[in-house]
N, C-alpha and C positions, 0 to 999 in steps of 0.2 A: 543387457547392460544392468549389473548386481549392484549395489548400494554401493560397495566400495569403488567400486570406478567413475558411480554417478558422482561422489563424493572428490575423487580426487583431477575430477575434470576441472579447469582452469575455465573461467569466468565469461572467456570470450566462449569458449566452444559450448555452454552452458546456455548464454543468450541466442550461439546458435541452432541449434538442437532445439531449443523453445521455440524460436522461430516456424521451423522447420517441420517442428511435430507437433503442435501444438494442438489440432484438433482432434489427435489422437493418443495422449496420453497427457497427464497433468507433473510427471516426475519432476521434469527441466527446471520450470517456474517454481515448483514448490522449494526446489535446491535451490536454487536462486535466493528467494525468499527466506528460508530456513540461515543461510551465509548471513544474509543482510539485516535479520533482525536477531543474530545469535547474543550480541555485547549490547543489544536495547534493552533500557528499561520500559520495564512491565507496561505504561501506558503509553507508549511510543512504538508508532509500526512504520517501517522504511517498506517502500514500493519503488523504490527506484530500480530500471533495468527491469519491470516486469510491465506485459503488454494491457492495456487500459481492461483488458477484459480479464486477468488472470488479477489487476490490483482489484478492482471489485469483489471479486469472489473474496480474495484474502479478506477485504473490509469484510464481506457480509460473516465469515465464520471467526472473526476476531474481536469485533466488537460487539456488546453487549447488548442482547435484544431487547430488554426492556427498556431500554435507553441507559445515560447516566447518573449515577448516582450521590448524594450530597453533593459534596466541591471535586466529584473526579471529573479530570479530563482525561481527550484524550491529543497525543500526537502524532503525525502523519506527514510522513515524510515522503513527497511524492516529485522530485525537481526543482528548481531553481524556473522563475517565469522567466528571466533572460537565456534560457535556452530552447532549442525548437523542440524534442521532444517532451523535455520536461514541462515546458508549458500545455502541451496537449493532455499530457496526463494531468498532471493540476484541477485544471478545468474540468477533466472530465472527474475527477474524483469530487470537486467543490460540486460539478451538481448534481453525482449520484446523494453526497451527504444532504444536499437540500431537501431532494425527496426526499430521502428516508426518514432525517427528524422534522420536517418541517420548519416552524416557524419555533419550537420549544427548548432549540440551543445556540448559539453562535458560534457562525465556523467564523475563525480569524485565519486570514493571510499572513505570514511574518516574510521579511524582505529576503532571509536566507529559502523561500521556499519548505517552508513549515507550515501545514496545516493544522489548528488547532482548535477542538470543540468545543463547548465547554456551555455552564447554565447560564441562559438568555439572564441578562440580571436587568428585571420588569419592575 
């Protein structure tokens, strides 16, 4: 499949192909991620419609390796807590962030399903 064909697929087809072929290729989830984040601010990461594994890979690639600098803050959109699959993804992301950043940062969950990472106020 060419990149043009991939970019022209509708979102439901992308999600279905990602589910069926996620063990052999990453091109479908990367296209979902690209579409979700093309209009986002640089400090916002939208993980909606990704599997847990894809979401963690995206965070590994996108979050700064050495931690946050100064007043830097990241916002992660991972589904609302009241939706069944969003809840699972959001909880998975929070666990990952707590392991990755230990207690160096605050991990704050907003009512709209957004997770924020910011420096701890100690």
